[in-house]
N, C-alpha and C positions, 0 to 999 in steps of 0.2 A: 287469079289464084284463090282457091277456096281457103277459108280460115281453118287453122289446125285445131283449134279448140273453140267450142261454142257453148255458152250457157244461155238458155232462152227461158226467161220467166220462171226460174227455179224457186219453188216453195217447199218448205219442209218444217213440220212441227214435231216436237217431242212432248207429247201430252199437251199441257197448257202453254208450253214455251214455243214461241215462234222463232226458229233458228234462221230461216230464210223467208223473205217476204217478196218474192218476185225479182230475183237477181238475174240480170242479163248482161253479157259482155262477150266479146270475141277476141281471139288471139291469133295473129297472123303467123304463118310459117317463119321460123327463125327469130321470132320476137321474144324478148325477155319481159314478161308481164308480171307486175307485182300486185297481189291482192292484199291490201294494207288495211289494218284495223286493230282495235284493242281486243283483248281476250273476250270471248263471247260474242264477237261480231258476226260469226257464221263462216269463218275462213275454212276451218277443218271440215265442216259439213259440205261446203262447196267442193273441196278437194275429193272427198269421199264419193260424192255423186259423180264427178267427172271420171273417177277411177272405176266406177261401176260397183262400188262397195256398199252403196246406199241408194235406195230408190227415192226420187222426189215425190212429194204429194201432188205437185203440178209442175208443168214446164218440162223441158227435156235438155239433155246434154249430148254433145257430139264430140268425138275425138277422131280427127282426120275423116270426118263425114260419117263415122260409124257410131252406132248406139252402144255405149259401154256395157249395157246389160244384155241386150238381145244378141249383140255380136261381140261378146266378151272375149272369146279366145283370140280373135283378130286384133282387138284393142290391146289386150295384154302383151301381145308380141311386139307392138309398136310403142308401148308406154313404159316409162320408168317412173317408179313411185318411191319417194323417200318420206315416210310418215313421220309425224312429230314424235310419237312414242318410240321407245327402243325397239328395233326390228331385227337386231342381230343376235347371234348365239354367244352369250358372254363367256361360256366355257370353251369356245373354239378360238383358235388363233386367227390372226388376220388372214393368213394363207388358207386356213381351213374354211373360214366364212366365204372367201372368194370361190373356193373350190365347190362348196355346197351350192352357191347361187349359179355357178357355171353349169352344174349338173341339172339344176332346176330349170334353166333355160335351154337345156339340151344342146350345149355348144360342143362343137368338135374340139379335139385336143389342140389342133393348130390355132383355131380362133381363140380358144380360152387362153392359151399361153401368150399369144400376141396381145390380146386386149388387157390381160392382167399385167403384163410387163409395162404397157403404156400407162395404165391407170395408177400403178404403184409409183411410177416415175413422176407423173404430174402431181400426184397428191403427196409425194415425198414420204410414203409409207414403207419404202423398200427396207430400211433398217429395222422395221418392227414386224416383219412377217411372222415371227414366231411368238409374238406377244398376244396373250388372250384379249379378246375384245373388251372384257370387263375391266381390264387393267389399263386400257387406253385413256388418255385425257379426253375431255369433252370434244375438243376440236378434232383430234385424231379419230375419235369414234364417228363423228359426223362425216369425215372424209372417207372412212371405210364404208359407211352406209351409202354414201353417194357412189362410190366405186361399184358396190354390189348392184345398185340400181342401174348402172350404166353398162354393165357387162354385155348385155345383149344388143347394145348400140340402138337404143330407142330413138324414134323420131320426135317424141314428145316426152318431156320430163316434168313431173309434178313434185314440188318440194314444199312440205308443210313446216314452216318456221325452222329452216335448217340451221340458223345461227343461234337459236335459243340455248342459253347456257354455255356459249362458246366464248373463249377469250378473244380480245380485240385482234390479235395477230392472226389467229385461225379464222376469225370472221372475215378479215380482209382476204385471206387466201381462198376461202370458199367462194367469195364473190369474184375473184380473179378467175377461178375455174368456170363459174357460170358464164362469164364474159367469153371465155375461150370456146366453150361448147356452143354458145349462141352464135358466135362468129363463124362456126363451122356449119351453121344451118339448123341447129336443134331448136325446137320450140320449147320455151321454159315458162312455166307458171310457178311463181314462188309466193308463199304467204309469209307475212311478217307483221309483228306488232310495232316494229321500230320505224318511226317516221323518217329517220335519217337514211334508212335503207331504201325507202321509196324513191329517193332522188337518184338511185343507182339504176333504176329500171328504164326501159324504153318508154313504156306506158304503165299507168297504174289505175287501179280501181279502188276507190276508198269505200270500205265497207263499215257500216255502223248499224248495229241492232238489226242485222239481217237484210239491210237494204244498201244498194249501191248509191252513194250520195254525191260522188264526183268521179270523173274519169278523164284521162288524157295524159299527155307527156308531162312529167313533173314540172319542168321549167315553165310550161304554158299555164298550168294550174296556179303556180306561184305568181306568175306575171299577171294573171287575171284578178288576183286578190285586190279588192277595192278598199283595203285597209292599210293602216300604218302600224308598225311594230315599235314598241318602246320598252325600256326597262326603267322601273322606278328606283331611283338611287336615293338612299338615305331614309330617315323616318322608320317607323315600326311597320314591317311588312304586313303583319296580320291586320293591323289597324287600317292601313291603306287599302288592303284587299277588301275589308268589310265596307269601307267608305265608298269604294268604287263599284261594289257589287250591284247597286241599283242605278248606276249612272247610265243614261241613255246612249252615250257615245261609246261606251266600253262594250265591245262584242265578246271578248274573252280575256281571262286573266289566269296566269299559272305561275307557280314558283320557279325561279331561276337562281338557284343557290340562295344567297341571302337577299336577293332582289326579287321584285315582282315583275313579270313580263306581261304586257298588256297589248291588246289589239284594239285600235281606235278607228272610228270613222273620222276622216280628216276634218270635217266641219266642226267636230267637237273637241279638237285638240286643245284649244286655248282654255276651254272650260275645265277640262280634265287637269291641265297643267296648274290652273289656279287652285283646284281642289287638293292636289297633292302638295302644293306649295304651302298651304295652310297647315299641313301635317308634317312640315319640316323635310319634305322630299322634293325631288325634281324629276322630270322626264328626260331620258336620254335615248335618242333614236338608235335603232338597231335594224339589221336586215331581216326581211321576212324569209321563212323557210317552210318546208312541207308540213311541219307540225302546226304552223299557223293556218295552213289550208284546212287541216282537219278541224282545228278548234273553231275556225270561222264557219265552216259548213255545219258543224254540230250546233253552233250558237245561232245559226240562221243569218249569217252575214250576207250582204249583197254580192252577187256574182259578176257585177259590171267591171269595166276596166279600171285600173288604177289611174287616178288623175295625174 
C-alpha cells in the first residue's frame, strides 16, 4: 500500500534563514505520525508545504500520491488542515462556523446535518452551539477548529500544534479524538513542541533546526538510548550545573524543578557521582523519556543500544 504522505528532501529558506534542510519522511495510511521539535524547528513550514500553501526550494511533497500544488483541488478534497493560528470566525457562533465550512466544502444538507451531529457529540460541543467562537475556551476553540477541518471527511488530517495553549483536560480529550479518527483509518500528521506528546504517536520524526535527526516508534527511540538518566539531589543546582557543563560523561543537563536532570554515559557514572558528591549532592537514578531522546540527539549522544 502506498504511503499517504511523503516529504522527500524538502528544503526551504526565508532569506538568510534556513527553515528546512532536506527533510524526508513518509506516513502510512491510518498512521498517527508526530513531527516533534521546539519552536523554529521547521514544523509549520513542513505542514504548509504538504498542504500546498508553500512551495519548497527543493524536494517534493505528495498527499495520497498527488502533488499538493499541481493537483491542489484533488488534494484539498482529501485533506483536512488545522493550522496553528486562529482559523475560525470569532464573531460567528459554533453552529455558524460549522455551517460556513459546510458550504465551503459544498456538502449536501443531509451530509452536513449527519456529520455535524456526530462531530458535536464526540467533541461535546452540543451545549455551546450558540456561543461565539471568540468566547470559547482554548480547548473548546481547538475542538471546533478540528470539527470544521473534519466536516468533509478527509482521508488525511494535518494538525499544527493543536494543543498549544490548551488546558490539560482538553489536551487529553483532543488526543482521544485523534486516536479515534486514526482507528477509523484516517492518516494523521500532528506537530507538537511537547516531548511528552511524542510518546502518544505511532511513529515520530524529531525535527531540529530544519533537519530530521531521529525517526521511529517512540518506545524504540527511547529503548535505543545508550545513556542513563539521573537527577542531582541536594547541593546548589546552578553550581552543580556549571561544574558538570564540561564533564566528558555528561551528554545533557536540564532543570527538573529544584533538581538537575542529567544524561550520562554509563562508563562515566562513578566520576560524575564523585564530582557532585564534592558539591554536597548525590545522583538519583530515574527513567529515560522522549525528552531525553531529543536532548541526547542534539548533544550528539551515541545511538547504540543501552547496555
